N, C-alpha and C positions, 0 to 999 in steps of 0.2 A: 635129538629132539635141543630144538634153543629152547629157552627157556628165559624171561625175561624176572624180576621178581619189585611191587612198589613197595613201598614202606617212606611212613611221615612220621608217628613215632623216634625218636631217638634209644627209647629205650629199646625200642626192640631191632634196631642195625647193632648193640653192641652183646643179644643174648646170645649167648650158649648154644641157641637149640639153634635159630637160626641158621651162623656159623657150618653148627654140625651137618646140620640141611643143604644149603649147599654145599660143601666140603664130599657130601655123603654121592650129590645130582654130578658133579665134578668129578670123582672118580670114575662116574661109571659114562664117560664118553659126554657128556651130556652140559652144551653152550652153557651160561648162566651169568645175567649182565646186569648191573641195575638202568632203571623205567625212572624217570623223573617227572619226565613233560610225554607227547606226542610226538615229538622230534628225534627223543631218545631212541626210539624200536627199530630193531634189524627189520634186515627185509626178510621174511622167512622162517618168522619168532611162530614156538607152536602157538605157546601161553602163556598169562604172563604171574607170578604168586603174586596175590597179596598178604602181604606179614602184617598181621594186628589185628586189629578189629574192624567192626561192620563201620565204620565211620571208616578206614580206609578202604577196607574196600570202598564205597560209597565212588570216592574220591578218584583209586581207579578206574575201574569206572568211568568215569568221566573223561579221564587221558587213551581209554585205549575199548570203548564197548561197542562206540561209533565207524570202530574200522574193522569191526568182527573178529577182532583177538575171545579166546577164548578165557577167562579166569578164575583160579581156581583159590579159593581161598582159605590163610594159613593162622591159627587162634594166636593168639597171641597177644587179645586184648579179657573183655571179661561176656559178658551173653554170645553172643557172637550167630546170628541167626544166619546170614550170606554168611560168612570167614566161621565156619564152623569147626574143624578138622589141626587135629591134634597136629605139628610137624612130624612126627613118629611113619603117624597112618599117611601123611601126606607124600613120604621119604617110599615109601613099602606102596602105597600106589601109583606111583611112577617106574618106577623102576620097576617092577609086576607091568605096567602099561593098563591096570583095572581101577578104569574109572571112565563116565561116561560122561555128553552133555549135558546140561536144559537150557532151556528157554524162557529167560522171560518177560517182560513186559515195559518197554519206558516209554516213557511221555514226552512231550515233544514240546513245550511252552513259547508263544510267544508271545512281544508286547508292542501293542497301536494306540498311538493316539501322540501326541505333541512330543517333539526330541525324544521319545521311549525310543529309538536309534539308540542314542547314550549311552544306553542300559544291556544293550544286550551281553557285552563280552563274556556274563556272567549265564547264559542261554544255550540252546537251549531243550536240556537235554536233561532229565532226575528221572531215578532208576525203582525211591520210593517213595514218592510224594512232591508236588502244591501244593504249596497252599499261602492264603493271604491271613496276614494280622498284626491289626489295629495295633502301633505306634504310638498313642497316645493315651488318652484316659477313655474318652469319649466311644461308644458302639458304631459301630462300622454298620453302615447301612450295603450290601450285599444284596445288586441283581446280578441273576443265572439266566442265559438258553442253554439248553443244550436243543444240538443242531438244530436252532432255530427256534422254540419254543418256548417264551420266558415260563421264569419258574414263580413261584411271588420269594416279595425282597424278602433274606434272612438277616436276624436281627442276633447280629451274632460279636464276640472280639477276632471273627474269623473265618475260613470256609478254607478246609482243603482236598485232596483228589489225592486218593492215592491208590498205586496197582496193587497187587493182590503180592510185595511182596512187605510194598508197604500195610500193609494190614497189621502186619505184629507190629508195628513201628507208633509214629503219631500216631496210625486211624485207633491205632489200640487204647489209649491212654484218652480220647474224645469219644471213646461212644461207639468208635466200626465193631463191624467181624471179620472173623479169621476171618481170610478167606485161601484155598490150595493153590501151591505157586499155578498152578497148570490153568485152573478156572479163568476165563477169556473176560471176564472187569474189570469195574473199575468201584473205588467209593469213595463216592459224597459223602462229606462228616462235617455240622457244625463246627465249631471252637466256641463254647462255652456261651452258645446263643441265650435270651431274654427272651425266651418263650418256649413253653413245656410242648408244644403239641408241630414241630419239626425233631425229627429221624435220620441217623444217616440212610445215605437213600445205595442199591449197587443201579450202578448201567453198564447200557453192554462198554468191552473195550474199543470199539467204532467210534462211541459220539463224539461228536467237537464238543466242547463247552466252553463261553467267551464269561468273562465273571471280570464286573464290574463293580464301585460302591461308591457311598459319598461319606459322608464324615466329617463332623464340626472341626477336628486337628488335624484339616488340611489332608498328608498328604498316610501315604500304608506301607508297610514292609507283604517284601514276599519268599516266600523260603522252595529253595531247589534244594532234598535233601541237606547238607546243610555250607546251603550257600543263602545268600543274604544279598537287594535287593528293593530300594528306596522305588517305591510307583504312587506316580500321582489320580485323583481322583476321574480327568479324563481319559487317561488313557487305560486300552482294554486289554485282560489276561487271558491269551485263548489257547485250548487244551488240547490235546489231541493225542494221538499213541504215534510213535514215532513209527517211521518205515525200517524198522530195523529191531531187531530183543538183541538185549544181553547173555552172552550164551557164559554159565555158569556150569564150571567143570564141580561134579558129585562126587564125593568118590559114593562105594558099596554099601559100605556099614553111617551113614550118615541118610537123614533123611526127613519131612518134614515135619510124619507128627511124632517121633523121636526129639527133633531139637524140639517140638512144644511144650511136650511131659518136662526134658529134663534140665527148659534153659527157664521155661514164666510157670513147670510145674502142672499145667494144663491137667485136670483129673485129678486131683493132689485130691484124698482125700483114705481117711484111716479102714475103708475099709475096700481097696485097693489096696492095700496092703497086706491082708491077709496071705 
């Protein structure tokens, strides 16, 4: 088996658990090497180890997801929804070949408008969410259409479109619902809306979404997972499902409900501890 590994945090690079994992895999005749960019990926690579936290996993996905390489998260971080596995568990699973592949929805976002192509560098793919944020003190008027049908204007600090993977990230913090990873939906949620009669809405993952805005401050900020770009009022953000899925390696002992209960203490109740 040929395995690449991806690291962002220098503390992880120096971690003895990382060295022990690589040493054990190499002792089992696996070829293990580091990936820093897509150009580093060697032919016939089987999977990529993302070593760190969820932020590292997202960065690894931006490097290799569109070329179809599965990603296995090795948790050296904190919460770890996407990157939930201890190094010891990863070592045993790989040596025994005991793992499976699950497929996660990826968003494809493009910008349309004068000079918009100059900002394309950070685009187009996102695993968790695409979000529009105010960059000044003024509220945004956010105009949205779904499959060509316009919605009432949102007056808010921003708006996000989240995948099921992203439903436990930024979307959760603004009141969006939790979605099981294999549900075929997207979540559209306003960020700090300036009225009480708008709520997050669940839409089909096949939806094609166009977003534009108005603001007395001029521009706004668009974020895609852990990347940001400044955008202009005469630009339109087009969001739809990408033509490929993120391949995420899942170990037998891991699971979404287990992650919710152990990471976010979902269902924590004194009666459940009896």
